[in-house]
C-alpha positions as CSV (number, residue, x, y, z in Angstrom):
1,X,114.4,-47.7,-77.6
2,X,114.8,-43.7,-76.9
3,X,116.8,-42.0,-74.5
4,X,118.9,-38.7,-73.8
5,X,121.9,-41.4,-72.6
6,X,122.1,-44.7,-73.8
7,X,124.1,-47.3,-72.4
8,X,126.3,-48.8,-74.9
9,X,126.4,-52.6,-73.4
10,X,122.3,-52.3,-74.2
11,X,122.6,-51.3,-77.3
12,X,125.0,-54.2,-78.3
13,X,122.6,-56.3,-76.9
14,X,119.7,-54.8,-79.4
15,X,121.7,-54.8,-82.4
16,X,119.9,-57.2,-84.4
17,X,116.2,-56.0,-83.9
18,X,116.8,-52.0,-84.9
19,X,115.8,-51.4,-88.2
20,X,116.3,-48.1,-88.1
21,X,118.3,-45.1,-85.7
22,X,117.6,-41.5,-85.2
23,X,120.4,-39.2,-83.3
24,X,119.7,-35.8,-82.6
25,X,123.1,-33.4,-81.9
26,X,124.7,-35.4,-79.0
27,X,127.1,-34.8,-76.3
28,X,130.0,-36.3,-77.5
29,X,131.7,-37.8,-80.5
30,X,131.4,-41.5,-78.4
31,X,127.7,-41.6,-77.7
32,X,127.2,-40.3,-81.5
33,X,129.4,-43.5,-82.6
34,X,127.6,-45.9,-80.3
35,X,123.8,-44.8,-82.1
36,X,125.2,-44.2,-85.8
37,X,128.5,-45.8,-85.8
38,X,130.0,-42.7,-86.9
39,X,130.9,-39.6,-84.8
40,X,128.8,-36.8,-87.3
41,X,126.0,-36.5,-85.2
42,X,128.3,-34.5,-82.3
43,X,129.1,-31.8,-85.1
44,X,125.7,-30.9,-85.7
45,X,124.2,-27.4,-85.3
46,X,123.2,-26.5,-81.9
47,X,119.7,-25.3,-83.5
48,X,116.8,-27.6,-82.2
49,X,115.8,-30.4,-85.0
50,X,118.8,-31.4,-86.5
51,X,119.7,-34.8,-86.5
52,X,120.5,-37.6,-88.7
53,X,118.8,-41.2,-89.6
54,X,120.6,-44.1,-90.5
55,X,118.3,-46.9,-92.4
56,X,121.0,-49.4,-93.0
57,X,125.0,-49.9,-92.7
58,X,125.2,-47.3,-95.9
59,X,122.8,-44.4,-95.8
60,X,123.1,-41.7,-93.6
61,X,120.2,-38.8,-94.2
62,X,120.4,-35.7,-92.4
63,X,117.1,-34.0,-91.6
64,X,115.6,-30.7,-89.6
65,X,112.8,-31.7,-87.7
66,X,109.8,-29.7,-87.7
67,X,107.6,-28.3,-84.6
68,X,104.1,-29.0,-85.2
69,X,102.8,-28.2,-81.7
70,X,103.1,-24.3,-81.8
71,X,99.8,-22.4,-83.5
72,X,99.8,-22.2,-86.9
73,X,100.4,-18.7,-89.2
74,X,98.5,-18.3,-92.0
75,X,100.2,-17.0,-95.5
76,X,100.1,-13.8,-96.7
77,X,99.7,-12.5,-100.4
78,X,101.4,-9.1,-102.0
79,X,99.2,-8.2,-103.9
80,X,95.8,-9.8,-104.7
81,X,94.1,-10.4,-108.6
82,X,92.4,-7.5,-109.5
83,X,95.7,-5.4,-108.7
84,X,97.9,-7.9,-111.2
85,X,95.2,-7.8,-113.4
86,X,95.7,-3.8,-114.4
87,X,99.4,-3.9,-115.1
88,X,98.7,-6.5,-118.0
89,X,97.9,-4.7,-120.9
90,X,96.1,-6.4,-123.9
91,X,98.3,-6.9,-127.4
92,X,97.7,-5.2,-130.4
93,X,99.6,-3.5,-133.6
94,X,98.6,0.0,-133.4
95,X,99.9,2.4,-131.3
96,X,99.5,3.0,-127.3
97,X,99.7,6.1,-125.0
98,X,101.5,5.6,-121.8
99,X,99.6,5.6,-118.9
100,X,100.4,6.5,-115.1
101,X,101.5,3.8,-112.8
102,X,98.5,1.5,-111.6
103,X,97.4,2.9,-107.9
104,X,98.2,0.3,-105.1
105,X,94.8,-0.7,-103.3
106,X,95.9,-1.2,-99.7
107,X,93.1,-3.2,-99.2
108,X,94.2,-5.9,-102.1
109,X,97.2,-6.3,-99.5
110,X,95.5,-7.7,-96.4
111,X,96.8,-10.7,-95.5
112,X,94.8,-13.4,-96.7
113,X,93.6,-15.8,-93.6
114,X,91.9,-18.8,-94.7
115,X,89.1,-20.2,-92.5
116,X,89.4,-23.7,-92.5
117,X,92.6,-22.8,-90.5
118,X,91.4,-20.2,-87.7
119,X,94.3,-18.5,-85.6
120,X,96.0,-20.4,-82.6
121,X,95.0,-24.0,-84.3
122,X,97.9,-26.2,-83.9
123,X,99.9,-27.3,-86.9
124,X,99.7,-30.8,-86.4
125,X,95.8,-30.8,-85.6
126,X,95.9,-28.7,-89.3
127,X,97.7,-31.4,-90.8
128,X,95.7,-34.4,-89.1
129,X,92.7,-32.7,-90.5
130,X,93.7,-32.3,-94.4
131,X,94.4,-36.1,-93.9
132,X,91.4,-37.3,-92.4
133,X,89.2,-39.3,-95.3
134,X,92.6,-39.5,-97.8
135,X,93.5,-43.5,-98.4
136,X,91.7,-47.1,-97.0
137,X,91.1,-46.7,-93.3
138,X,93.3,-48.4,-91.2
139,X,91.4,-51.5,-89.0
140,X,89.9,-50.2,-85.8
141,X,91.4,-52.5,-82.8
142,X,88.5,-51.4,-80.6
143,X,84.8,-50.6,-81.2
144,X,83.5,-47.2,-80.1
145,X,82.2,-47.1,-76.5
146,X,78.8,-48.1,-75.8
147,X,76.8,-45.0,-75.6
148,X,72.9,-44.8,-75.5
149,X,71.3,-48.5,-74.1
150,X,69.7,-50.3,-77.5
151,X,66.3,-50.3,-78.1
152,X,64.4,-54.1,-78.6
153,X,64.0,-53.0,-82.5
154,X,68.1,-52.7,-82.5
155,X,68.1,-56.3,-80.8
156,X,65.4,-58.1,-82.5
157,X,65.2,-59.0,-86.0
158,X,62.8,-56.3,-87.9
159,X,59.7,-56.2,-86.3
160,X,56.4,-55.9,-88.8
161,X,52.6,-56.0,-87.7
162,X,51.4,-59.7,-88.3
163,X,47.6,-60.6,-88.8
164,X,47.4,-63.1,-86.4
165,X,50.8,-62.5,-83.9
166,X,50.2,-58.7,-84.3
167,X,53.8,-56.1,-83.9
168,X,56.6,-59.1,-83.9
169,X,60.4,-60.3,-85.4
170,X,59.7,-60.7,-89.0
171,X,62.5,-63.6,-89.0
172,X,61.9,-65.9,-85.8
173,X,61.8,-69.2,-86.8
174,X,60.2,-70.6,-83.8
175,X,57.8,-68.6,-81.6
176,X,58.0,-71.5,-78.7
177,X,61.3,-70.8,-77.4
178,X,61.7,-68.7,-74.4
179,X,65.3,-67.4,-74.9
180,X,65.3,-63.6,-75.6
181,X,68.1,-61.0,-76.1
182,X,67.6,-57.8,-73.0
183,X,70.8,-55.9,-73.9
184,X,74.0,-56.2,-75.3
185,X,77.5,-57.3,-73.8
186,X,80.7,-56.1,-75.1
187,X,83.8,-57.7,-75.3
188,X,86.7,-55.1,-75.5
189,X,89.2,-57.9,-75.9
190,X,87.6,-60.1,-78.5
191,X,86.4,-57.0,-80.4
192,X,82.7,-58.5,-80.5
193,X,79.4,-57.6,-79.2
194,X,76.8,-60.7,-78.2
195,X,73.3,-60.2,-77.6
196,X,72.6,-60.4,-73.8
197,X,70.3,-63.4,-74.0
198,X,67.5,-64.8,-71.4
199,X,66.6,-68.1,-71.3
200,X,63.5,-68.9,-69.3
201,X,63.2,-72.7,-70.6
202,X,63.2,-75.3,-68.3
203,X,64.7,-75.3,-64.8
204,X,66.4,-71.6,-65.7
205,X,62.8,-70.4,-65.5
206,X,63.4,-68.6,-62.4
207,X,64.8,-65.2,-62.8
208,X,66.3,-62.5,-59.9
209,X,67.4,-59.1,-60.4
210,X,69.2,-57.5,-57.7
211,X,70.5,-54.0,-57.2
212,X,70.5,-50.7,-55.7
213,X,67.9,-48.3,-55.7
214,X,67.8,-46.3,-59.0
215,X,70.0,-49.1,-60.4
216,X,67.8,-49.8,-63.2
217,X,65.6,-53.1,-61.8
218,X,62.3,-52.1,-63.0
219,X,64.1,-50.9,-66.4
220,X,65.2,-54.7,-66.5
221,X,61.9,-56.1,-65.5
222,X,60.5,-53.9,-67.9
223,X,62.6,-54.6,-71.2
224,X,62.5,-58.3,-70.1
225,X,58.3,-58.9,-70.3
226,X,57.9,-56.2,-73.5
227,X,60.7,-58.6,-75.2
228,X,58.7,-61.6,-74.1
229,X,56.1,-60.1,-75.5
230,X,57.3,-59.0,-78.7
231,X,58.6,-62.6,-79.6
232,X,55.3,-64.6,-78.2
233,X,51.5,-64.3,-78.3
234,X,49.5,-64.0,-75.1
235,X,48.6,-67.9,-75.3
236,X,52.3,-68.6,-75.0
237,X,53.2,-66.4,-72.4
238,X,51.1,-64.5,-69.6
239,X,52.2,-61.8,-66.9
240,X,50.7,-60.9,-63.5
241,X,52.6,-58.2,-61.8
242,X,53.3,-57.0,-58.6
243,X,55.0,-54.0,-58.1
244,X,55.9,-53.0,-54.7
245,X,58.3,-50.5,-55.7
246,X,57.9,-47.0,-57.8
247,X,55.3,-48.4,-60.0
248,X,57.2,-48.7,-63.6
249,X,55.7,-51.6,-64.0
250,X,52.1,-50.1,-64.6
251,X,52.4,-49.1,-67.9
252,X,52.2,-52.3,-69.1
253,X,49.2,-53.1,-67.7
254,X,47.7,-52.7,-71.1
255,X,49.2,-55.3,-72.5
256,X,47.6,-58.1,-73.8
257,X,49.9,-60.3,-72.2
258,X,49.2,-58.9,-68.5
259,X,47.0,-60.7,-66.7
260,X,47.0,-57.7,-63.7
261,X,49.5,-55.3,-62.3
262,X,48.7,-54.4,-58.9
263,X,50.9,-51.9,-56.3
264,X,51.3,-51.9,-52.6
265,X,47.9,-49.8,-52.1
266,X,46.0,-52.0,-54.2
267,X,45.3,-54.6,-51.1
268,X,41.9,-56.4,-52.8
269,X,43.9,-56.3,-55.8
270,X,47.1,-58.0,-54.5
271,X,45.2,-60.5,-53.2
272,X,43.2,-61.2,-56.2
273,X,46.5,-61.9,-58.5
274,X,48.0,-64.1,-55.9
275,X,45.0,-66.3,-55.7
276,X,44.9,-66.4,-59.7
277,X,48.2,-67.4,-59.8
278,X,48.1,-69.7,-57.1
279,X,44.9,-71.3,-59.1
280,X,46.3,-71.8,-61.8
281,X,49.5,-73.4,-60.3
282,X,47.1,-75.8,-58.8
283,X,45.5,-76.7,-62.1
284,X,48.5,-77.3,-64.0
285,X,49.8,-79.6,-61.1
286,X,46.7,-81.5,-61.9
287,X,46.7,-81.5,-65.7
288,X,50.3,-82.6,-65.4
289,X,49.3,-85.7,-63.2
290,X,46.2,-86.3,-65.4
291,X,48.4,-86.9,-68.5
292,X,51.4,-88.1,-66.8
293,X,53.4,-84.7,-68.0
294,X,56.7,-84.5,-65.9
295,X,58.0,-80.7,-66.7
296,X,56.6,-78.3,-68.7
């Protein structure tokens, strides 16, 4: 509760909830008594920063606040160590002739400006810089903002070449599952980040990507294909791509999982891919019927 003018009725209502009180110079003794219970704040000097801190019913501490938003002023030295050392004579038992006073080197009296605190830097920033790294860090309530999109090697377990399956995650227990990560979901109110998983098993096998131009539709499709290719063998997943957009899927044509990629200009290849997929569906329907299989 902070204000220039306090309503005494509100202060009395909050009496049991106030653990300490701070009062600068007040306009009247009545206002000081309303905050501190004493008129002392009214008699403070008019210089800014003078105030009282009351922590309990009997402790009243007077203080002088410091202005920490002004530029920091570096300290100066009156004489350097070299000038001071010339005035020190070694102790001896013999006779020592008097000497002339040492000459003062004006170059040694220049202000000692520290490079760590350049002129114009606020005092508050210098204090914060010196406090940084001291003591145990406080618990971070908010996670840092999401910057660059994560790569698949960050979303998946560590990758390593396998003699049978190629480059695959080491700790993936079951390669027959069709659940793969494609991104990160930020949950700031829970202080957590979860993997954005896509489950293509059973009836969830159809995926639709909708977005405006240059919104990342092709990037999402490439991520989904590569995530499935890293976690499955070509015998488990295959891709046939009709790329009628900007040609972003053409870079996946060399994957062993990709049966073919055709653009809108490759009319014959488009026809061949559609016929290949249609024949594959017909063969599977016949195979399912022969073996009495209900679904994949």
